[in-house]
The first five atom37 places (N, CA, C, CB, O) and aatype in JSON, in Angstrom:
{
  "aatype": [12, 0, 1, 7, 15, 19, 9, 11, 1, 4, 0, 9, 4, 1, 1, 19, 7, 5, 11, 5, 13, 10, 14, 4, 2, 8, 3, 6, 1, 0, 18, 7, 9, 13, 18, 1, 19, 7, 11, 11, 5, 9, 13, 11, 14, 9, 7, 15, 2, 11, 11, 3, 0, 6, 0, 0, 10, 3, 3, 1, 1, 8, 0, 1, 0, 1, 14, 6],
  "atom_mask": [
    [1, 1, 1, 1, 1],
    [1, 1, 1, 1, 1],
    [1, 1, 1, 1, 1],
    [1, 1, 1, 0, 1],
    [1, 1, 1, 1, 1],
    [1, 1, 1, 1, 1],
    [1, 1, 1, 1, 1],
    [1, 1, 1, 1, 1],
    [1, 1, 1, 1, 1],
    [1, 1, 1, 1, 1],
    [1, 1, 1, 1, 1],
    [1, 1, 1, 1, 1],
    [1, 1, 1, 1, 1],
    [1, 1, 1, 1, 1],
    [1, 1, 1, 1, 1],
    [1, 1, 1, 1, 1],
    [1, 1, 1, 0, 1],
    [1, 1, 1, 1, 1],
    [1, 1, 1, 1, 1],
    [1, 1, 1, 1, 1],
    [1, 1, 1, 1, 1],
    [1, 1, 1, 1, 1],
    [1, 1, 1, 1, 1],
    [1, 1, 1, 1, 1],
    [1, 1, 1, 1, 1],
    [1, 1, 1, 1, 1],
    [1, 1, 1, 1, 1],
    [1, 1, 1, 1, 1],
    [1, 1, 1, 1, 1],
    [1, 1, 1, 1, 1],
    [1, 1, 1, 1, 1],
    [1, 1, 1, 0, 1],
    [1, 1, 1, 1, 1],
    [1, 1, 1, 1, 1],
    [1, 1, 1, 1, 1],
    [1, 1, 1, 1, 1],
    [1, 1, 1, 1, 1],
    [1, 1, 1, 0, 1],
    [1, 1, 1, 1, 1],
    [1, 1, 1, 1, 1],
    [1, 1, 1, 1, 1],
    [1, 1, 1, 1, 1],
    [1, 1, 1, 1, 1],
    [1, 1, 1, 1, 1],
    [1, 1, 1, 1, 1],
    [1, 1, 1, 1, 1],
    [1, 1, 1, 0, 1],
    [1, 1, 1, 1, 1],
    [1, 1, 1, 1, 1],
    [1, 1, 1, 1, 1],
    [1, 1, 1, 1, 1],
    [1, 1, 1, 1, 1],
    [1, 1, 1, 1, 1],
    [1, 1, 1, 1, 1],
    [1, 1, 1, 1, 1],
    [1, 1, 1, 1, 1],
    [1, 1, 1, 1, 1],
    [1, 1, 1, 1, 1],
    [1, 1, 1, 1, 1],
    [1, 1, 1, 1, 1],
    [1, 1, 1, 1, 1],
    [1, 1, 1, 1, 1],
    [1, 1, 1, 1, 1],
    [1, 1, 1, 1, 1],
    [1, 1, 1, 1, 1],
    [1, 1, 1, 1, 1],
    [1, 1, 1, 1, 1],
    [1, 1, 1, 1, 1]
  ],
  "atom_positions": [
    [[-3.87, 9.47, 6.42], [-3.9, 9.35, 5.05], [-4.86, 10.3, 4.1], [-4.24, 8.02, 4.87], [-6.03, 10.09, 3.79]],
    [[-4.24, 11.13, 3.81], [-4.91, 12.42, 3.19], [-5.17, 11.98, 1.79], [-3.96, 13.85, 3.22], [-6.31, 12.15, 1.37]],
    [[-4.29, 11.45, 1.03], [-4.58, 10.93, -0.31], [-4.14, 9.52, -0.65], [-3.99, 11.8, -1.26], [-4.12, 9.03, -1.78]],
    [[-3.8, 8.96, 0.42], [-3.47, 7.44, 0.23], [-2.09, 7.29, 0.76], [0.0, 0.0, 0.0], [-1.37, 8.2, 1.17]],
    [[-1.8, 5.86, 0.69], [-0.34, 5.47, 1.45], [-0.2, 4.29, 0.92], [-0.23, 5.36, 3.14], [-1.1, 3.61, 0.43]],
    [[1.34, 3.95, 1.04], [1.88, 2.97, 0.51], [2.12, 1.98, 1.89], [3.16, 3.45, -0.36], [2.76, 2.47, 2.82]],
    [[1.62, 0.69, 1.99], [1.57, -0.03, 3.37], [2.36, -1.34, 3.08], [-0.08, -0.36, 3.94], [2.05, -1.95, 2.05]],
    [[3.44, -1.9, 3.97], [3.74, -3.19, 3.76], [3.28, -4.04, 4.61], [4.9, -3.37, 3.68], [3.16, -3.74, 5.8]],
    [[2.93, -5.32, 4.1], [2.41, -6.3, 4.85], [3.24, -7.67, 4.71], [0.99, -6.45, 4.45], [3.68, -8.13, 3.66]],
    [[3.36, -8.21, 5.91], [3.93, -9.56, 5.98], [3.51, -10.6, 6.75], [5.03, -9.48, 6.29], [3.61, -10.48, 7.97]],
    [[3.04, -11.62, 6.27], [2.35, -12.73, 7.02], [3.03, -13.16, 8.2], [2.16, -13.91, 6.2], [2.37, -13.25, 9.23]],
    [[4.15, -13.41, 8.2], [5.19, -13.74, 9.22], [5.25, -12.86, 10.36], [6.47, -13.74, 8.64], [5.04, -13.12, 11.54]],
    [[5.61, -11.64, 9.72], [5.6, -10.33, 10.77], [4.55, -10.23, 11.38], [5.76, -9.01, 10.23], [4.72, -9.85, 12.54]],
    [[3.19, -10.48, 10.99], [1.74, -10.26, 11.7], [1.58, -11.37, 12.59], [0.43, -10.21, 10.67], [1.1, -11.14, 13.7]],
    [[1.95, -12.75, 12.21], [1.73, -13.74, 13.15], [2.59, -13.58, 14.41], [1.94, -15.02, 12.54], [2.19, -13.93, 15.52]],
    [[3.84, -13.01, 14.16], [4.68, -12.61, 15.65], [4.18, -11.51, 16.36], [6.2, -12.19, 15.45], [4.35, -11.42, 17.58]],
    [[3.52, -10.6, 15.64], [3.23, -9.49, 16.27], [3.98, -8.17, 16.03], [0.0, 0.0, 0.0], [3.75, -7.14, 16.66]],
    [[4.95, -8.29, 15.02], [5.86, -7.07, 14.81], [4.96, -6.13, 14.1], [7.26, -7.38, 13.93], [4.02, -6.5, 13.4]],
    [[5.26, -4.91, 14.31], [4.73, -3.73, 13.59], [4.99, -3.58, 12.31], [5.1, -2.64, 14.1], [6.13, -3.88, 11.93]],
    [[4.1, -3.12, 11.41], [4.5, -3.14, 10.04], [5.5, -2.08, 9.57], [3.32, -3.04, 9.25], [5.92, -2.16, 8.41]],
    [[5.87, -1.22, 10.26], [6.86, -0.15, 10.13], [8.11, -0.53, 10.39], [6.62, 0.91, 10.92], [9.01, 0.21, 10.0]],
    [[8.47, -1.83, 11.16], [9.67, -2.17, 11.3], [10.44, -3.01, 10.27], [9.65, -2.69, 12.38], [9.78, -3.8, 9.6]],
    [[11.78, -2.94, 10.06], [12.31, -3.81, 8.89], [11.83, -5.24, 8.79], [13.79, -3.88, 8.96], [11.57, -5.93, 9.77]],
    [[11.73, -5.68, 7.38], [11.21, -6.81, 7.28], [11.99, -7.61, 6.12], [9.78, -6.64, 7.11], [11.87, -7.07, 5.02]],
    [[12.59, -8.54, 6.14], [13.24, -9.16, 4.91], [12.81, -10.64, 4.52], [14.77, -9.17, 5.13], [13.53, -11.44, 3.91]],
    [[11.67, -10.83, 4.93], [10.92, -12.08, 4.7], [10.57, -12.06, 3.11], [9.52, -12.15, 5.7], [10.48, -10.99, 2.5]],
    [[10.37, -13.32, 2.49], [10.05, -13.34, 1.24], [8.6, -13.13, 1.0], [10.5, -14.49, 0.71], [8.14, -12.88, -0.11]],
    [[7.92, -13.25, 2.05], [6.32, -13.19, 1.89], [5.82, -11.77, 2.14], [5.55, -14.19, 2.98], [4.6, -11.61, 2.13]],
    [[6.61, -10.71, 2.35], [6.27, -9.33, 2.36], [5.72, -8.87, 1.02], [7.46, -8.53, 2.72], [6.23, -9.13, -0.07]],
    [[4.68, -8.21, 1.2], [4.0, -7.5, -0.09], [3.65, -6.0, 0.14], [2.58, -8.27, -0.5], [3.41, -5.55, 1.26]],
    [[3.64, -5.27, -0.97], [3.21, -3.83, -0.61], [1.91, -3.64, -1.24], [4.25, -2.67, -1.11], [1.54, -4.4, -2.14]],
    [[1.28, -2.8, -0.86], [-0.02, -2.35, -1.31], [-0.4, -0.88, -1.0], [0.0, 0.0, 0.0], [0.25, -0.2, -0.21]],
    [[-1.52, -0.42, -1.68], [-1.81, 0.99, -1.45], [-3.32, 0.83, -0.89], [-1.65, 1.97, -2.89], [-4.23, 0.06, -1.19]],
    [[-3.19, 2.01, 0.17], [-4.62, 2.29, 0.77], [-5.04, 3.72, 0.22], [-4.61, 2.29, 2.52], [-4.23, 4.63, 0.12]],
    [[-6.34, 3.84, -0.12], [-6.75, 5.09, -0.61], [-8.37, 5.16, -0.15], [-6.46, 5.18, -2.3], [-8.94, 4.14, 0.24]],
    [[-8.98, 6.32, -0.21], [-10.38, 6.56, 0.0], [-11.2, 6.8, -1.18], [-10.54, 7.63, 0.85], [-10.74, 7.52, -2.06]],
    [[-12.36, 6.28, -1.3], [-13.48, 6.61, -1.88], [-14.54, 6.99, -1.27], [-13.8, 5.82, -2.49], [-15.26, 6.13, -0.76]],
    [[-14.85, 8.33, -1.17], [-15.89, 8.6, -0.24], [-15.69, 8.5, 1.07], [0.0, 0.0, 0.0], [-14.82, 9.19, 1.58]],
    [[-16.37, 7.72, 1.76], [-16.13, 7.26, 3.16], [-15.49, 5.95, 3.24], [-17.39, 7.2, 3.92], [-15.19, 5.48, 4.33]],
    [[-15.25, 5.26, 2.03], [-14.76, 3.75, 2.08], [-13.4, 3.92, 1.95], [-15.31, 2.73, 0.93], [-12.85, 4.69, 1.17]],
    [[-12.79, 3.05, 2.89], [-11.22, 2.85, 2.62], [-11.01, 1.57, 1.86], [-10.33, 2.78, 4.03], [-11.55, 0.5, 2.12]],
    [[-10.15, 1.81, 0.89], [-9.87, 0.52, -0.14], [-8.38, 0.09, -0.04], [-10.19, 0.91, -1.82], [-7.55, 0.98, 0.1]],
    [[-7.99, -1.2, -0.12], [-6.67, -1.53, 0.02], [-6.56, -2.48, -1.27], [-6.31, -2.21, 1.51], [-7.25, -3.47, -1.52]],
    [[-5.56, -1.94, -2.01], [-5.09, -2.9, -3.36], [-3.7, -3.3, -3.18], [-5.16, -2.08, -4.88], [-2.82, -2.45, -3.18]],
    [[-3.4, -4.79, -3.01], [-2.25, -5.15, -3.09], [-1.58, -5.14, -4.25], [-2.2, -6.12, -2.64], [-2.12, -5.55, -5.28]],
    [[-0.33, -4.67, -4.24], [0.53, -4.46, -5.7], [1.55, -5.45, -5.89], [1.34, -3.03, -5.79], [1.68, -5.91, -7.03]],
    [[2.29, -5.85, -5.0], [3.23, -6.97, -5.17], [4.69, -6.8, -4.21], [0.0, 0.0, 0.0], [4.67, -6.1, -3.2]],
    [[5.74, -7.4, -4.59], [6.69, -7.35, -3.62], [7.7, -6.21, -3.88], [7.34, -8.65, -3.54], [8.76, -6.21, -3.25]],
    [[7.42, -5.24, -4.77], [8.33, -4.22, -4.96], [7.68, -2.79, -4.74], [8.91, -4.37, -6.34], [6.78, -2.33, -5.44]],
    [[8.28, -2.15, -3.63], [7.82, -0.88, -3.24], [7.62, 0.01, -4.22], [8.58, -0.34, -2.4], [6.58, 0.68, -4.26]],
    [[8.7, 0.13, -5.22], [8.64, 1.12, -6.35], [7.59, 1.11, -7.07], [9.6, 1.02, -7.2], [7.18, 2.18, -7.53]],
    [[6.9, -0.11, -7.33], [5.45, -0.56, -7.95], [4.44, 0.1, -7.31], [5.1, -2.08, -7.83], [3.69, 0.81, -7.98]],
    [[4.27, -0.03, -6.04], [3.49, 0.28, -5.16], [3.38, 1.96, -5.08], [3.95, -0.42, -3.97], [2.3, 2.53, -4.92]],
    [[4.42, 2.52, -5.2], [4.54, 4.25, -5.25], [3.91, 4.52, -6.61], [6.32, 4.98, -5.2], [2.92, 5.24, -6.79]],
    [[4.52, 3.94, -7.44], [3.88, 4.09, -8.89], [2.4, 4.08, -9.24], [4.37, 3.08, -9.66], [1.8, 4.9, -9.93]],
    [[1.84, 2.84, -8.56], [0.48, 2.91, -8.75], [-0.52, 3.86, -7.9], [0.11, 1.65, -8.6], [-1.66, 4.17, -8.23]],
    [[0.2, 4.28, -6.66], [-0.59, 5.19, -5.96], [-0.25, 6.64, -6.9], [-0.13, 5.23, -4.22], [-1.25, 7.31, -7.15]],
    [[0.86, 7.07, -7.34], [0.82, 8.01, -8.14], [0.02, 8.23, -9.11], [1.66, 8.07, -8.51], [-0.48, 9.34, -9.31]],
    [[-0.28, 6.88, -10.04], [-1.14, 6.9, -11.0], [-2.53, 7.31, -10.55], [-1.1, 5.68, -11.59], [-3.27, 8.18, -11.02]],
    [[-2.7, 6.5, -9.52], [-4.18, 6.71, -8.9], [-4.38, 8.28, -8.64], [-4.36, 5.83, -7.36], [-5.42, 8.8, -9.03]],
    [[-3.53, 8.95, -8.07], [-3.54, 10.4, -7.64], [-3.82, 11.1, -9.09], [-2.0, 10.93, -6.84], [-4.81, 11.8, -9.26]],
    [[-3.12, 10.92, -9.87], [-3.14, 11.63, -11.3], [-4.33, 11.51, -12.09], [-2.08, 11.12, -12.18], [-4.83, 12.45, -12.71]],
    [[-4.88, 10.04, -12.05], [-5.99, 9.77, -12.6], [-7.29, 10.6, -11.92], [-6.08, 8.31, -12.52], [-8.24, 11.03, -12.57]],
    [[-7.13, 10.73, -10.65], [-8.26, 11.36, -9.81], [-8.15, 12.79, -10.09], [-8.17, 11.08, -8.2], [-9.19, 13.45, -9.96]],
    [[-7.08, 13.4, -10.47], [-6.97, 14.85, -10.49], [-7.33, 15.19, -12.11], [-5.36, 15.39, -9.96], [-7.95, 16.23, -12.36]],
    [[-6.98, 14.43, -13.01], [-7.64, 14.66, -14.24], [-9.04, 14.47, -14.54], [-7.09, 14.0, -15.03], [-9.53, 13.36, -14.29]],
    [[-9.83, 15.44, -15.07], [-11.15, 15.41, -15.64], [-11.27, 14.66, -16.73], [-11.6, 16.62, -15.95], [-10.48, 14.89, -17.65]],
    [[-12.25, 13.62, -16.89], [-12.35, 13.03, -18.14], [-13.5, 13.62, -18.94], [-12.49, 11.58, -17.99], [-13.73, 13.21, -20.07]]
  ]
}
């Protein structure tokens, strides 16, 4: 995770012990982003749409690159 990553989480798959990178069609799956601030790792849940999570991560990267 050099600059952050999109992660899929599903409560049903986690209870069964299935890995997060395998296909999941449950309604409970949710996407979120992991990124680091200093040495601290932060997870932000985004929603059930992967494109929204990718856009949020991209916004986070661009906001970090822009000096204010």
